[in-house]
C-alpha positions in Angstrom: -17.9 -19.1 -75.6 -20.7 -21.0 -73.4 -18.7 -21.8 -70.7 -18.1 -17.7 -70.0 -20.9 -15.7 -71.9 -23.8 -18.1 -70.6 -22.5 -19.2 -67.1 -21.7 -15.3 -66.1 -25.1 -14.0 -67.7 -27.1 -16.8 -65.8 -25.7 -15.7 -62.4 -25.2 -12.3 -62.9 -28.8 -11.5 -63.6 -30.4 -14.4 -61.7 -33.4 -14.7 -64.2 -34.8 -11.3 -63.0 -33.9 -9.0 -66.1 -33.6 -11.6 -69.1 -33.0 -14.9 -69.4 -30.5 -17.2 -71.7 -32.1 -19.4 -74.3 -30.9 -21.9 -76.9 -32.8 -21.7 -80.2 -34.5 -25.0 -79.5 -35.7 -24.4 -76.1 -38.8 -21.9 -75.7 -37.6 -18.9 -74.0 -38.6 -18.2 -70.2 -42.4 -16.7 -70.1 -41.8 -12.5 -69.0 -43.0 -9.4 -70.5 -40.6 -8.0 -72.6 -39.5 -4.7 -73.6 -39.5 -5.9 -77.6 -35.0 -6.0 -77.6 -33.5 -9.1 -78.1 -29.7 -9.4 -79.3 -27.4 -12.4 -80.5 -24.7 -13.5 -78.6 -22.4 -16.4 -79.5 -25.5 -18.7 -81.0 -27.7 -17.7 -78.2 -30.6 -15.1 -77.7 -31.2 -12.7 -75.0 -34.2 -11.8 -74.2 -35.0 -9.1 -72.0 -37.3 -9.0 -68.9 -39.1 -5.7 -67.6 -39.3 -6.5 -64.1 -42.2 -5.8 -62.0 -40.9 -2.7 -60.1 -38.7 -0.1 -61.9 -35.2 -0.7 -61.4 -32.1 1.4 -62.8 -30.7 -1.2 -65.4 -28.1 1.1 -66.6 -25.2 -0.4 -65.2 -26.4 -4.5 -66.1 -27.3 -3.2 -69.3 -23.4 -2.0 -69.6 -22.1 -5.4 -68.5 -24.3 -7.1 -70.9 -22.3 -4.9 -73.5 -19.0 -5.7 -72.0 -20.2 -9.3 -72.3 -20.7 -8.7 -75.8 -17.1 -7.7 -76.4 -15.5 -10.9 -74.6 -17.4 -12.8 -76.8 -15.7 -11.5 -79.8 -12.5 -12.7 -78.1 -11.0 -16.0 -77.7 -11.8 -17.8 -74.2 -9.4 -19.6 -72.3 -9.8 -23.2 -73.5 -9.6 -22.0 -77.3 -7.7 -21.0 -79.8 -5.4 -18.0 -78.2 -5.4 -19.8 -74.7 -4.6 -17.5 -71.9 -3.9 -19.4 -68.7 -0.1 -19.2 -68.0 1.8 -20.8 -65.5 2.8 -17.7 -62.9 6.3 -17.9 -61.4 6.1 -14.5 -59.8 3.2 -14.7 -57.5 4.6 -13.4 -54.3 2.1 -13.7 -51.0 2.8 -11.2 -48.6 1.5 -12.2 -45.2 0.3 -8.5 -44.0 -2.8 -8.0 -41.9 -6.0 -7.5 -44.2 -9.6 -7.6 -43.0 -12.5 -9.9 -44.1 -15.9 -8.7 -45.0 -16.5 -9.8 -41.2 -13.6 -6.8 -40.0 -12.1 -9.5 -38.8 -8.1 -8.9 -39.2 -6.8 -11.6 -41.7 -3.2 -12.4 -42.3 -3.1 -12.7 -46.1 -0.4 -15.6 -46.7 -0.8 -17.7 -43.7 -4.6 -17.0 -43.0 -6.7 -16.0 -45.9 -4.5 -18.5 -48.7 -2.7 -20.8 -46.0 -2.3 -24.3 -47.5 -5.3 -24.5 -49.0 -5.7 -24.3 -53.3 -7.6 -20.5 -54.0 -9.1 -18.9 -56.7 -8.7 -15.0 -56.6 -10.0 -12.7 -58.2 -9.9 -8.6 -58.0 -13.0 -6.3 -57.8 -14.0 -2.8 -56.1 -17.9 -2.5 -55.0 -18.6 1.1 -56.9 -17.6 -0.9 -60.2 -20.7 -1.5 -62.6 -19.3 -3.1 -65.7 -16.5 -5.9 -65.1 -16.5 -6.5 -61.4 -20.0 -7.7 -61.5 -19.3 -10.2 -63.9 -16.3 -11.6 -62.3 -17.8 -11.6 -59.2 -20.8 -13.6 -61.1 -18.2 -15.9 -62.4 -17.4 -16.8 -58.6 -20.4 -17.5 -57.8 -21.0 -19.9 -60.0 -17.8 -21.4 -58.9 -18.8 -21.6 -55.4 -21.9 -23.4 -56.9 -19.9 -26.0 -58.5 -17.6 -26.7 -55.5 -20.0 -27.0 -53.2 -19.2 -28.7 -50.2 -15.4 -28.5 -51.1 -15.3 -24.8 -50.5 -14.0 -23.7 -46.8 -12.2 -27.0 -46.9 -9.2 -27.8 -49.0 -10.5 -25.2 -51.3 -11.1 -21.1 -50.8 -12.4 -18.4 -53.1 -11.0 -14.9 -52.5 -12.1 -11.4 -53.6 -9.6 -8.8 -53.4 -10.8 -4.9 -52.9 -8.8 -2.6 -55.7 -10.4 0.5 -53.5 -9.8 -0.3 -50.2 -9.9 3.6 -49.4 -13.6 3.0 -50.3 -14.4 -0.6 -49.4 -14.7 -1.1 -45.5 -15.6 -4.7 -44.2 -19.3 -3.5 -44.3 -19.3 -2.4 -47.4 -17.8 -5.3 -48.7 -20.3 -7.7 -46.8 -23.0 -6.0 -48.6 -21.6 -6.2 -51.9 -20.8 -10.3 -51.2 -24.1 -11.0 -50.3 -25.5 -10.0 -53.3 -23.4 -13.1 -55.1 -24.8 -15.5 -52.2 -20.8 -15.7 -50.9 -21.1 -18.6 -48.4 -18.6 -20.5 -46.1 -15.0 -20.7 -47.7 -15.5 -17.3 -50.2 -13.5 -14.5 -48.5 -13.6 -10.8 -49.8 -10.7 -8.6 -48.6 -9.7 -5.3 -48.0 -7.4 -3.1 -45.7 -5.0 -0.4 -44.8 -4.5 1.0 -48.4 -0.8 0.6 -48.1 -1.3 -3.1 -47.0 -3.6 -3.8 -50.0 -1.4 -2.4 -52.6 1.5 -4.7 -51.3 -0.4 -7.4 -51.7 -1.8 -6.7 -54.9 1.4 -5.7 -55.9 2.6 -9.4 -54.9 0.1 -11.4 -56.5 0.9 -8.9 -59.7 -2.6 -7.4 -59.9 -2.3 -3.3 -58.6 -2.9 -0.9 -60.7 -2.9 2.6 -60.2 -6.3 3.2 -62.2 -8.9 0.8 -61.1 -11.3 1.5 -63.9 -8.7 -0.1 -66.4 -8.0 -2.8 -64.3 -8.1 -6.0 -66.2 -10.3 -9.5 -65.5 -7.7 -11.0 -64.1 -7.9 -14.2 -62.3 -5.7 -16.4 -60.3 -5.5 -20.1 -59.3 -2.9 -21.6 -57.1 -2.2 -23.9 -54.4 -1.0 -22.0 -51.3 1.1 -25.5 -50.4 2.9 -25.9 -53.2 3.7 -22.5 -54.1 2.3 -23.4 -58.1 0.3 -20.8 -59.6 -1.8 -20.6 -63.1 -2.9 -17.1 -64.0 -5.8 -16.0 -66.6 -5.6 -12.7 -67.8 -8.7 -12.8 -69.5 -11.8 -13.9 -67.5 -12.5 -17.7 -67.5 -15.6 -19.4 -67.2 -16.6 -21.1 -64.2 -15.7 -24.5 -65.3 -12.7 -23.4 -66.5 -11.8 -22.5 -62.8 -13.6 -25.3 -61.4 -11.1 -27.6 -63.8 -7.6 -25.8 -62.6 -8.9 -25.6 -58.9 -9.4 -29.7 -59.4 -6.3 -30.0 -61.5 -4.3 -28.3 -57.8 -6.3 -30.7 -56.1 -5.0 -34.2 -58.0 -1.5 -32.5 -58.0 -1.4 -33.1 -54.4 -2.1 -37.2 -54.8 0.4 -37.3 -57.6 
């Protein structure tokens, strides 16, 4: 559970509002509000920031993480990563976070190994967790991003998520080169998401789906529960290695 729970919490909260700690390691000094909870053998100490903040969405995200902690994770019993043969990459024009037109199949994915997640910017629970996971993946892949590897975050709410809104959201996760955030005309987005098996009419109920695949070989793996960043990185590396086997 460490790969998911700890990795997500470390990046989502950035040490500003709480810190994770092992029982054998002292907690990060901070002003606490007298709350602590046990999660997967780790303690979560809530910190009060120096300035007042609305912590509601973050508390909701923490509770959601606790719910995930009660279920098997990828790589454990009940493994949820499965090869996908029904992924269809449609070459429709979308828009990235800078407002540039990007054709999905030929330009966004191209011949790269890609990891794709699905978010919308007004989401306050699951989407921050999936975005924080990709932030961790970004830090693990380092210089590989933008070359043979790309991260792609797809909006599930293109009517609301303009490129400018996506860019502001991406900045919260320090998205760098090689991490595309895509939105577009709702009809095009619906078709592209449907091809990926990710379209849902009720975005509030979308699953924490992640796709990892090779645009050159057409091979894909689908995670139907949110994997940790190390699992995503390992899958990316498997696809890269397969190119040389």
